[in-house]
C-alpha positions as CSV (number, residue, x, y, z in Angstrom):
1,M,112.1,99.2,35.1
2,P,112.9,96.1,37.3
3,K,115.3,98.2,39.3
4,K,112.7,100.9,40.0
5,F,110.1,98.3,41.0
6,Y,112.6,96.7,43.4
7,Q,113.4,100.1,44.9
8,R,109.7,100.8,45.5
9,K,109.3,97.3,47.0
10,R,112.1,98.0,49.5
11,L,110.3,101.1,50.5
12,W,106.8,99.8,50.9
13,L,107.5,96.5,52.6
14,P,108.7,98.1,55.8
15,L,105.8,100.5,55.8
16,I,103.4,97.6,55.5
17,F,104.8,96.0,58.6
18,L,105.1,99.3,60.5
19,A,101.6,100.5,59.8
20,P,99.9,98.4,62.6
21,L,102.5,99.7,65.1
22,L,102.0,103.3,64.0
23,T,98.3,102.9,64.2
24,L,98.6,101.6,67.7
25,I,100.8,104.5,68.8
26,V,98.3,107.0,67.4
27,Y,95.4,105.2,69.0
28,L,97.1,105.2,72.4
29,A,98.0,108.9,72.1
30,L,94.4,109.9,71.7
31,D,93.5,108.7,75.2
32,P,96.5,106.9,76.7
33,L,95.2,105.2,79.8
34,R,91.7,104.2,78.5
35,N,93.0,103.0,75.2
36,F,95.9,101.1,76.8
37,K,93.3,99.3,79.0
38,N,91.2,98.5,76.0
39,S,94.2,97.0,74.2
40,V,95.2,94.9,77.1
41,N,91.6,93.6,77.6
42,F,91.6,92.6,74.0
43,A,94.9,90.7,74.4
44,L,93.7,88.9,77.5
45,R,90.7,87.5,75.7
46,A,93.1,85.5,73.6
47,F,93.8,83.5,76.8
48,D,90.1,83.2,77.5
49,I,90.4,85.7,80.4
50,Q,87.0,87.5,80.6
51,E,85.7,90.6,82.4
52,R,82.8,89.9,84.7
53,S,80.9,91.6,87.4
54,V,78.8,90.4,90.4
55,R,76.8,91.9,93.2
56,A,79.0,91.5,96.3
57,G,77.1,92.9,99.3
58,K,76.2,96.5,98.6
59,Y,78.9,96.8,95.8
60,R,78.9,95.9,92.1
61,L,82.3,94.1,91.9
62,H,84.3,94.0,88.6
63,Y,86.8,91.2,88.2
64,Y,88.7,89.1,85.7
65,E,88.3,85.3,85.4
66,G,90.0,82.6,83.4
67,G,90.9,78.9,83.6
68,N,87.4,77.9,84.7
69,Q,88.2,74.3,83.7
70,N,90.9,74.0,86.4
71,P,89.9,72.7,89.8
72,Q,92.2,74.8,92.1
73,T,91.4,78.5,92.4
74,V,93.9,81.3,92.7
75,I,92.7,84.8,93.8
76,L,94.8,87.8,92.9
77,L,94.5,90.9,95.1
78,H,96.1,94.2,94.0
79,G,97.2,97.1,96.2
80,F,95.7,100.5,97.2
81,G,94.9,102.7,94.2
82,G,95.8,100.0,91.7
83,N,93.5,97.6,89.8
84,A,93.4,94.0,88.7
85,L,94.3,94.7,85.1
86,F,97.5,96.7,85.5
87,S,98.7,94.7,88.5
88,W,98.1,91.2,87.1
89,M,98.1,91.5,83.3
90,Q,101.5,89.8,83.0
91,L,100.8,87.0,85.5
92,M,97.2,86.0,84.6
93,P,98.0,84.4,81.2
94,A,100.5,82.0,82.8
95,L,98.3,81.1,85.8
96,V,95.1,80.3,83.8
97,K,96.9,77.4,82.1
98,K,96.8,75.5,85.4
99,Y,94.5,77.3,87.7
100,H,91.1,78.9,87.9
101,V,92.0,82.6,88.4
102,L,89.9,85.4,89.9
103,A,91.4,88.9,89.9
104,P,88.9,91.4,91.4
105,D,89.1,95.2,91.5
106,L,89.2,96.0,95.2
107,L,87.3,99.0,96.6
108,A,90.6,101.0,96.6
109,S,90.6,100.9,92.8
110,N,87.7,103.4,92.9
111,F,88.6,105.4,95.9
112,L,86.6,108.4,94.7
113,A,83.5,106.5,95.7
114,L,84.7,105.7,99.2
115,N,83.8,107.3,102.5
116,P,87.1,108.3,104.4
117,K,85.3,108.0,107.7
118,T,84.4,104.3,107.4
119,Y,86.7,102.8,104.7
120,S,89.2,100.3,106.2
121,I,91.0,97.1,105.4
122,Q,88.0,95.1,106.8
123,A,85.8,96.5,104.0
124,E,88.2,94.9,101.5
125,V,88.2,91.6,103.5
126,Q,84.4,91.5,103.4
127,L,84.4,92.2,99.7
128,V,86.6,89.2,99.0
129,R,84.5,87.0,101.2
130,A,81.4,88.1,99.3
131,L,83.1,87.3,96.0
132,M,84.0,83.8,97.1
133,D,80.5,83.2,98.3
134,Q,78.9,84.4,95.1
135,A,81.3,82.3,93.0
136,G,80.8,79.2,95.2
137,I,84.5,79.0,96.1
138,R,85.2,77.3,99.4
139,Q,89.0,77.5,99.3
140,A,91.6,79.3,97.2
141,D,95.3,80.1,97.0
142,F,95.9,83.9,97.5
143,V,98.4,86.1,95.8
144,G,98.4,89.5,97.4
145,L,100.3,92.6,96.4
146,S,100.8,95.4,99.0
147,V,97.4,96.0,100.6
148,G,96.2,92.9,98.8
149,G,98.7,90.9,100.9
150,W,97.2,92.4,104.1
151,V,93.7,91.4,103.0
152,S,95.0,87.8,102.3
153,L,96.7,87.6,105.7
154,I,93.5,88.7,107.6
155,L,91.5,86.1,105.7
156,A,94.1,83.4,106.5
157,L,93.8,84.3,110.2
158,E,90.0,84.8,110.4
159,D,88.9,82.2,107.9
160,P,91.7,79.7,107.7
161,Q,89.5,77.1,105.9
162,R,89.2,79.6,103.0
163,V,92.9,80.0,102.4
164,R,95.1,77.1,101.2
165,K,98.4,78.9,100.4
166,L,99.6,82.5,100.6
167,V,101.9,84.5,98.3
168,L,102.7,87.9,99.7
169,I,104.3,90.4,97.4
170,E,105.6,93.7,98.9
171,S,102.9,93.0,101.6
172,A,101.4,95.6,103.9
173,G,99.9,94.5,107.2
174,L,102.5,95.4,109.8
175,S,102.7,98.8,111.5
176,M,104.6,101.3,109.3
177,E,104.8,105.0,108.5
178,V,102.9,106.7,105.7
179,P,105.3,106.5,102.6
180,E,106.5,109.5,100.7
181,L,104.7,108.3,97.6
182,A,101.3,108.8,99.3
183,R,102.1,112.4,100.1
184,L,103.2,113.5,96.7
185,T,101.1,115.9,94.6
186,L,101.7,115.3,90.9
187,D,101.5,118.9,89.8
188,D,104.4,118.9,87.4
189,R,106.4,116.4,85.3
190,E,109.4,116.3,87.8
191,K,107.1,115.2,90.7
192,T,105.4,112.7,88.4
193,R,108.7,111.1,87.5
194,R,109.6,111.1,91.2
195,F,106.4,109.2,91.9
196,M,107.4,106.6,89.3
197,N,110.9,106.3,90.7
198,L,109.5,105.6,94.1
199,L,107.1,103.0,92.8
200,F,109.4,101.2,90.3
201,Y,113.1,100.3,90.2
202,Y,112.7,100.5,86.4
203,P,110.1,103.3,85.9
204,P,108.3,103.1,82.5
205,P,109.6,105.6,80.0
206,L,106.3,107.5,79.8
207,P,106.2,110.1,77.0
208,G,105.3,113.7,78.0
209,F,101.7,113.5,76.9
210,V,101.1,110.6,79.3
211,L,102.8,112.4,82.1
212,D,100.5,115.4,81.4
213,Q,97.4,113.3,81.6
214,L,98.6,111.8,85.0
215,I,99.2,115.4,86.2
216,Q,95.7,116.4,85.2
217,S,94.1,113.4,86.9
218,S,96.2,113.9,90.1
219,K,95.1,117.5,90.4
220,R,91.5,116.5,90.1
221,I,91.5,113.6,92.6
222,K,94.3,114.6,95.0
223,P,92.0,116.0,97.8
224,K,89.8,113.0,97.8
225,Y,92.7,110.6,97.5
226,E,94.5,112.1,100.6
227,A,91.3,112.0,102.6
228,V,90.5,108.4,101.7
229,F,94.1,107.2,102.1
230,M,94.6,108.8,105.5
231,G,91.1,107.6,106.6
232,F,92.1,104.1,105.5
233,I,95.3,104.2,107.6
234,D,93.6,105.5,110.7
235,N,90.6,103.2,110.4
236,S,92.8,100.1,109.7
237,R,95.4,100.6,112.6
238,P,93.4,98.2,114.9
239,F,93.9,95.5,112.3
240,A,97.6,95.8,112.0
241,L,99.0,92.2,112.4
242,D,102.5,92.4,113.8
243,E,102.6,89.6,116.5
244,K,99.3,88.2,115.2
245,A,101.1,87.0,112.1
246,R,102.7,84.3,114.2
247,A,99.4,82.5,114.1
248,V,99.4,82.0,110.3
249,T,99.5,78.3,109.5
250,Q,99.2,78.2,105.7
251,P,102.3,77.6,103.5
252,T,103.5,81.1,102.8
253,L,105.9,82.6,100.2
254,I,107.0,86.2,100.9
255,V,108.4,88.1,98.0
256,H,110.0,91.5,98.4
257,G,112.0,93.9,96.2
258,R,115.3,94.9,97.7
259,E,114.8,98.5,96.5
260,D,111.1,98.9,97.6
261,K,110.8,102.6,98.7
262,V,107.1,102.2,99.7
263,I,107.2,99.2,102.0
264,P,110.9,98.7,102.9
265,L,112.6,95.3,102.7
266,E,112.8,95.3,106.6
267,V,109.0,94.8,106.7
268,G,109.2,91.7,104.5
269,E,112.0,90.4,106.6
270,R,110.0,90.9,109.8
271,L,107.0,89.2,108.2
272,H,109.2,86.3,107.3
273,D,110.4,86.0,110.9
274,L,106.9,86.1,112.2
275,I,105.2,83.5,110.0
276,P,106.3,80.0,110.9
277,G,107.9,78.1,108.1
278,S,107.5,80.8,105.5
279,E,109.7,81.0,102.5
280,F,111.4,84.4,101.6
281,L,112.5,85.6,98.2
282,I,114.3,88.9,97.7
283,L,114.0,90.3,94.2
284,E,117.2,92.2,93.3
285,K,116.8,95.5,91.4
286,S,113.1,95.5,92.1
287,G,110.9,98.1,93.8
288,H,107.3,98.2,95.1
289,G,106.0,97.5,91.6
290,A,107.6,94.1,91.5
291,V,105.0,92.9,89.0
292,W,106.5,95.3,86.5
293,D,110.2,95.4,87.7
294,S,110.7,91.6,87.9
295,P,107.8,89.9,86.0
296,L,109.6,86.8,84.8
297,Q,111.3,86.0,88.1
298,L,108.0,86.7,90.0
299,K,106.0,84.5,87.6
300,R,108.4,81.6,88.1
301,A,108.4,82.0,91.9
302,V,104.6,82.1,92.1
303,L,104.1,79.1,89.7
304,N,106.7,77.0,91.5
305,F,105.4,77.7,94.9
306,L,101.8,77.0,94.0
307,A,102.8,73.7,92.4
308,L,104.4,72.4,95.5
309,P,102.4,69.7,97.3
310,M,100.7,70.6,100.5
311,P,102.5,69.5,103.6
312,V,101.0,66.4,105.2
313,V,99.4,67.3,108.6
314,T,99.2,64.2,110.8
315,S,96.7,63.9,113.5
316,P,97.9,63.3,117.1
317,E,96.6,59.8,117.0
318,S,98.6,58.9,114.0
319,R,101.9,60.4,115.2
320,P,104.5,58.1,116.7
321,S,104.4,57.8,120.5
322,T,106.9,60.0,122.3
323,S,106.7,58.0,125.5
324,P,109.9,56.0,126.4
325,S,110.0,52.5,125.0
326,P,109.8,49.7,127.5
327,P,113.1,48.0,128.3
328,P,113.9,44.9,126.3
329,S,113.0,41.6,127.8
330,P,115.9,39.7,129.2
331,P,117.2,36.9,127.0
332,A,115.8,33.5,127.7
333,P,118.2,31.2,129.6
334,V,120.2,28.8,127.5
335,P,119.4,25.2,128.5
């Protein structure tokens, strides 16, 4: 009898511990993307990171906020077609320990609602301005990913008093060609995996049922996506920075994945050459999705850079005179 009970105990104990994991897998399989989002939102609430919304101009803006007790604000801006949750879910919990964090969903996160004839990078810039005004934030550090980096750079140039520091991750903003990733139609699993390989150095091992859902979504939204993306590119060309980036004065950290197949490493190198005094970090074995390819290294780099003291800017009156010193007086005669 004791032996049979022991055998039953060895069987049931693992099942007790595996049951929550199996339940989660079944839950995610029912509606993978929506249920994954709900699960992450639930986890973020443990760090007191809350979902909020505010009227920003003519838009209802959804964003995440945490670390309200901290005096310095950090604003996280994602890229085209992404959203705040998937882009910053690994970084927000670390940041809210020291900073007041705002991570908005930019207009590009809901491109089905956008007008291809009028949507441009300036629409995103105005949205972030409106968010800062509504939240009463006069100045913030900006961490921008891809198009979010472009938005951050324009704000730094047009409203320098609003931007204290810049962290630019795989940043757009310089003239470039339309990447292959934007031209792909995800109509089968092979192309969907190709899309993931272009976006990530370490593409997530998505099961077939998730790939199939991505394919269905892509077929449904592809015509509108292409129209909005190409409209965005055409409408935003006048705001490409290139030589204008030389006027950025804020302390800037540029982070770029060596294997980025969307915005090549050469773009990050050129941005580093243009922005005076900028720091440059290359992430090895990392693609355009650096927030997923190199989360720990990226987190350390962002936290270390934001913690650095601001450089002391001296006024012209307080600087040492550069005029030549008067010649020394001749020695007094010896009596």
